[in-house]
N, C-alpha and C positions, 0 to 999 in steps of 0.2 A: 386652685388647689387649696386644701385645708390649711389654715394657718397663714396663708400667703395671699388671700383673696380680698383683704380689706385695705389694700393699698390705694392711694390716690389713683384715679383712672389714668393719669398720665404715666404712672410708674408701673410698668408691666411687672407682674409678679413672676416668680420663678416658674410657676405653672404656665403662665401666658407666654413668657419669653422662650420657653423651651421648644415650642412648636414653630418651626419656621420651614416646614416642609409643605407638600401639597397633598391635600386629602379631600376627597369628596365626602362630606358629612351628610348622611341621610337625615331626613327630617324625623328624627326619633328622639325627641326631647324626653320621652318617657323613660329612657334609660341613660341618656347622656350624662346626667349629673352623677349617677352612680359611678359611671366610668371615670368622670373627672375626680371623684373622690378616691377612686382606686388608682389614679394616675401614678402614684408613686411606686406602685408595684411592691407591696411589702410582704414580708415573712420569709424566714428560712425554710428549709425542707421540713416535711411533716414527720420525719422519722418513720416509725412503723406504719403510720397511716399511709404515707406517701408510697411506701414500698408494698402497700396492699396486704399487709399482714392482718388487718382487722376487717374490713368489709369487702376485701378483694377489690379495693378501689382501683380502677384502671389508671395507669399513668397517662397523662395527657401532654401532648407536645405544647410547649408554651413559647410564644403565645399561640393559642389555638386558632383554628380557622376563624376569620373574622377580620376586623380591620379597625385600625385606629387612624387618627390623624386625617380625618376627612375634611374636605373643604365644603362648607355649606353652599349649596347652589343658591346663587343670588343672595348670599349673606345670611341664610338661615343658620342659626347657630345651635340653639338648643341648650347652650350653657347658661342657664338662667340662674346665676348665683344669687344667694341671699346672704344677708349679714349673719354671721355665726355669733352665738352667745359667747361671752368671755369664757375661756377655759375649754373651748371646743375646737381647737386647731387640729391640724394633722398630727402633730406630736402628742397632743392631748389624747387623741384617739389611740395612738400607738401605746401610750402608757396605760390607758384604760383597758385596752384589749389584752394587755399583758399583766393585768393586776391580779389575775386569778379568779375573778368573778365569773359566775356562770352566765354566759351570754346567750346560751341556747335554750335554757329552761329545762334541760334534760339531765342536768347534773353529771355531765361528762359522757353520757351514753351516746352512741351513734346508732341511728336507726335507718331502716329502709322506708322510704316515703312513697306511698302510692299517689297517683294523680288526684284522687278524691281527697286524700289527706292534705295534700298541698293546697288545694283550693279552699280548705277551711281556714287557713291562716292568712287572712286578707284584710286585717285591720291595722290601725296605727300601732297598737300595743302588742300585736301578734302578727307580724308580717314575715312570711317566708317567701323566698324566691329561689328559682332553680337556674343554675348556670352550668351548662355542659354536664348534666347528669348529677350534679352535686347540689344539695339543698342547704340554704343558709337562712338563719334568722337575722334579718337586718333591722329589726326593731331597735336594738341598742344603738345602732348607728344613725338613727334618724336625726338626732340633734347635732351630729357631727357632719352631716351631709351638706355641702355648700349649695346644693340646689334646692334644699328644703325637702320636707317630707312628701309634698305633693308629687314630686318626680319619682321618688322611690315607690310610692304607693301605686303608680301605674304598672309596676311589675309585681304587685302583691298577689300571692297565691297562684302564680303561673310560671311557665318556663320563659325566662327572659334571654335565653342564649342568643337568639337571632338578633335581637335589638342590641345586645352587648357587642356581638361580633361586628356589627355594621359600623360601629363607631371607634372602638379602641382594641386593636388586635395585639397591642404591645403590653397591655395592663396585666399584672400578675394578681388577679383577683383572689387566687388561692392564698396569697400572702396577706392581703388586706383583711380578708374575712375568715382567716383560719379559725379564730376562736368562736366564730359564729356558725361553724359547720354543724348542721343537724344530722346529716347523713347523705345517703345516695338515693336516687330515684329507683324504685322497683321497676325493673324492665323485664320484658320477655325476650330471651335470647334465641335467635334463629341462626342456623348455619347457612352461610352463603356458599354457593357452588364456586369453587376455585379452580381455575384452569391448571392443568398439569404443568410443572416447570419445564422449560425447554432444556435441551441437552446441554446447552452452554450456560444456562443460568441467566442469560441476558434476554429477558422477555421483551416483547414490543411495549411501547409506551403505554402506561396506564392512564386513562382519562378520568380524573376525579372531579370533573366539572362537565357541564354540557359540552359535548364534543364538537369541535369545529369540523370542517370537512376532513375526511380521513387523509386525503392527499396533502393537507396543509400541516400535518403533524411533523415536528422536527425528528430527525434521526441522527445517529452517530455511527462512526466507524473508527478503526484504528489501524495503524501500521507501525513498523519498527525498523530500526537499524541495529547494528551491534551495540551502539552506544546510547541510543535514545529510543523512547517510545512516544508516539504522536497520536493524540486523540483529535478527531475532526467531527464537528457538529455542523449539520446542514439544516439551517433554519427554514429553508424553503420560502423565504421572503427577504426583502431588504431589511437590514438591521439599522436602527437609528444611530447616527454618528455620535450622539451624545454619550454613548457608552452604556453597555447593557450586559456585560459578562463579568461574573464574579467567580474567581477560582480560589479554592483553599486546598493546600496540600500540607497535611500534618500527620506524622506518624505512619506514613504509608497509605493514608486514606485520602482519596481525591474527591472533592466536592466541587462540582461546576454547575452554576446556575446561569441560565440565559434568560434575560427579561425581554419579552416580546410583547409590547403594549401591556395589556392587562393579564397576559399569560406568562407562565414560568415553566421553562424546561430544565430538568435537572439530571445530571449524571452523578452518581454516588457509588464509589467503588473502593474496595480494599485491594490495592494493587498487588499483582502477582509476585512481585519481587521488590527488593530494596532499590530506592532511587535517591538522587540528590535532593536537597531541600528546596532548591530554586526551580522555577519553571518559567516558561515564556508563553505568552498568549497573544495571538494575532487574529485580527478580525477583518474579513473582507466584507465591508458594509454593503456594497452594491450587489454582491452575489449571495449574501446571506450565509457566509461560511466562517467558522471559528476553528482555529487550530491551536491546541495546547501541546507544547513539547516539553518533555521531562527527560533529563539525563539519567541513565541507569548507573547504579553504583558499580556494577560489574558487567563487563562485556558478555554478550550471549543472547540467545533467542528465548523469548517468552512463548509458552504454549497458549497462554490466554492473557487478556488484559487484567483480569482480577475477578474478585467475587462481588456480586451486587449487594449493596446495603439498602437500608430503609429509604424509600422514595426514589430509588434509582430508576432512571429512564421514564420518569413521569412528566406529564404535560398537563398542568392545571392552572387555575386562576391564581394570580399572585397573592391575592388576599387570603387564599386558602393554604398558603405555604407557611409553615412555622418559621418564625424569625430565627436566624442563625447568627451567633456571635463569635467573634475572634478577639483575642487579647492584643491590644495595641499599646505601645510604649509612649509615654510623654517625653518628647525630646526637647521642647522649648515652650516657654510661656511668655508672651509679649504683651506688655501693657498697651491698651488702646485709650482708655481714659481712667478716671478715678475709681471706677468699679467694674471695668470690663477688660478682658484679656483675650488674645488669640492663643488657643491651645493647639500646639502642633503634635499630632499623633502619628507615630510610625507604624505602618502595617507590619505584621509578622512576616518573616521569611516564608516563602511559599504561598503568599496571598497576593492576588492581583485584583484590584477593585478600583473603579473610578465612579464617583458619584455624579450623575447627570445634573445639569442645571435645574434648580427648583426642587430637587429631591432632598430628603433628610435621612439621617441615620439615628439609631437609638444608641444611647450610652447606658451601660448597666454597671452597677457597682454594689458591693456588699457593705452597707453602712450600719454599724452597731447591730450586727447579726441580722440585718434586714436587707433584702434585695430591692434596690431602687432603680427605676428605669426612667430615662428622659429622652425626648427627641431634640435634635439640633440639626440645623442646616449648615453644611460646610460653606466656607467662603474661599476665595483664592488667598494666596499669601499676602497680597495687597491688591488695590485696584489697578496698580500698574502692571500686575501679572495678567497677561492675556488669558482669556478663558480657554482658547484653543491649546495653550501651553499647559494648562492645568491637567489635560488628559494624559500628559507625560509625567505628571507629578504623582508619586506614589503615596505621599503623606497627606493626611487630612488636617485642614485648618478650621477650627471651630471658634467663632467669636461668641463668647459667653459672658453674660453679666452675672456677677457674684452677689448673691443676697445674703447678708450676714445672718438673717433669721430663716434662711431657706433650709432645705433638707439635702439637696443634691449638690448645688453649686459650692457650698463651703467645703464639701469633701473634695471636689475637683480642685479648688483653690489650694487645698492642703497637700496635694500630690507633689512629690519631688520628681525631678528629672530622673527618668529610669523606671518610675512606677508605671503600673499597667491599669488599663480600664477596658472593659469589654465593649466592642462596637459591632453593630449590625451592618448588614448590607443596605443598599439604597432602598428607600421606601417612599411612597407618595404617588399621586396620580397626575402631577403637573406635567404638561406637555408643551413643547415648543411649537407644535403644529399650528395652533391658532395665530401665531405671530408671523406666519409665512408671508402674508400679504398686508400686514399692518404697516401703516405709514407713521402713526403717532402712538408712542407707548408712554403711558402715565403710571407712575409708581407712587403709591401713597403708603408711607411707613411710619409707625409710631414706635419709639423706643427701639428695642432689639428686633422689631419687625423689619428692620433694615436688612437683616442678614440674608434672606432669600433674594433680596433686590441686588445685592452686590455683584453676584455672578451674572444675574439677568441683565444688568447694565452693560457689562462687557460683551455678553452674547449679542445684545441688540446693536451695539456700536460696531462690532467687528464681523459678525457672521450674517447679518441680515441686510441684504442689498437694498431692499425696498424701504427700510426704516429711515424716515427723514428726521425724526425728532424723538428724543427720549427725555422725559422730565420727571424728576424726583421731588416729592414734597415730604420733608422729614418733620415729624412732630416729636418734640421732647419737652421736658419740664424746664430744664435750665440749659444754658449755653454749654456748660462743661459736660453735659450728658450726650451731646451729639457724637455719634460714632464716625470715625474716619473723616472728620470734617476737612482736614487739610487735603487729603487725597481727593475728596469730592470736589472741593473748590479748584484744585489743580486740573482735574479732569474737565471740569466745565470751562476753565479758562483756555485749555488747549484743544478742546473738541467742540466745534460749532454745533454739533447735533445733540449735545447733552446740556441740560440745564438742571440746577438744583436750587431749591428754596427751603428755608427752615422756619418752623413755627414753634414758638416757645409759650408755654402756659404760665410760667413763672419767671419772666425775664428780669434781668438787672436793669438799672436805670439807663445804662449806656446802650442797650440793645436797640437797634434801628430796624430790625427785620419784622416779619410777621409775628403777631401775638394772638393768643386765644386758643380755641379748640376747633376741631373740624366743624364747619357749618356750611350752609348752602351757598352763600355769596362767595366764600373763599374758593369753593370748588368751581363755581361758575367762572370765576376769574382765571383760575389755574388751568382748567381743562378746555383749552381752545380746540375747536373742531373745524378746521378749514374746509372749504367746499371741495368735495372729491376725496377727502381723506378717509382712511379706515383706522379707527381708534381702538385701543385695548387698554384696560385699566387693571392693575394688580394692587391688592390691598393686603397689608399685614400689620398686625399689632395686637394689643389686648382685645379680648372679646367684645367689650362694649364699643371700643373704637371701630372695630371691623363692622359690627352690626349697624351702627349709626352711619358710617361711611357708605356702605353698600346701599342702605336705604336712600340716602341722598343722591347717590349716583343713579339709581333707578328712577327717582323722581325727575332727574334731568334727562331722562330718555335713553339711558344706556340699557341694553338688553342683557340677558344672562350670558349670551354668547360673547359679549364684549367685556365681561367681568371675570376676574379670578380672585378669590379670597383665600389666602393662606391662613389657616386657623389652628389654634391649639385646643 
């Protein structure tokens, strides 16, 4: 991230440490660094522009279809950061963009841009690009871009929406490039034939993605008693036991999302009458059934469940679903070490959400009139808290390292008990399926890359019968930087199937453990592969660490199917 990318490679920056979820990152380095620069999701609303009073700019769901937080297959990252010049940090860009200077070259005018016109602006000093129908002059941003101008130039004079969407669906590009807005693409509008609404207003599921077999589409029904209303979703397949249903009830509006692999089924209704704020959600995993029960405020019969709202009864790819946030309350902040804390966030009344192992959530806050978004992977309350019990825990625990010169983490650190922060639902593509037959699980973590490993360790030890051994290799700069060291050591001492080792790059004289940085001989010694074993390796840390480690693992004969890289 801008301004935080020049740290020592052992000291993961706020940008690097924030992503501890699982994301498949396509090999699209042509636009990745633009996204990394946009990572902080800046800018408040556009005022009249955002409301469409000037160019009739359409409102866009944010994040728009696409996707962030991908994991590079076999370690392909695309985040090729370069050293920024002094005075070109993220905060410097924010100050510069708000200085009042004309960053578009149009003296404040907004224009409609044809495809032919866009193609003309394809040089270093005159570089326009299009994202979701909006055209931006990114030339002023070249020197602030952590990936260098070469990466931005790969999207020069063209529509970069697809590349953008494939990497970061969470990024508020509107905010980051607000002052660089040239205008909108000139398009030809055609009217699409729309089916007539049904008498009930509850239409069959819309397929906004290549449709699966028709019979596999989820459906829903409802029934009621005098005191409660019950919504039932039939997924028509087994549901992963790791948790896949998110329910939000607020102000009489019910939003239910069921995650089914890469697909998402949603119910979105304005309920017919007033209800209590709490709800109960139960899942029959083996039969693929979900039931949500809500108490009515007044006894009586409803004539309908309610009125459908946007995206109601839709079944589409998860990455095409706009991220939804709810406000969570900070209820405690527990020190982990000298610069890291576990933040405990309480979900609002009316929300049911469990984050599966290996998934992450986005946190969003308004900082100095700027909207900032970061991804974090939840941990359990402690390593002693069994992962299967965490499914009963409604609060989120986020282990976060605070960077004094960061943008987002100082804000989090400044929150008082009772303050709120916006939190998304589960995101990421990590799956426990590859671990089903694994006998030896190896976890390589640098810095706060430990966070996705915490719950994965518990999962491997408690829920996987075939797992003979789980080994964690933790890389840090100094001894005091090691996260949850006492808990890890206790777990290793009490559990024969778990081992942990630490590697320090800047150890004190009394340190007797491993030293240095990740290298071939170290991995060869650590990654034992007994005859007849099935091994799997997970890697998480700063980008450079992940890229080097994945490369070394492949040199040692590990295939892509045996590797998973959590990346930011």
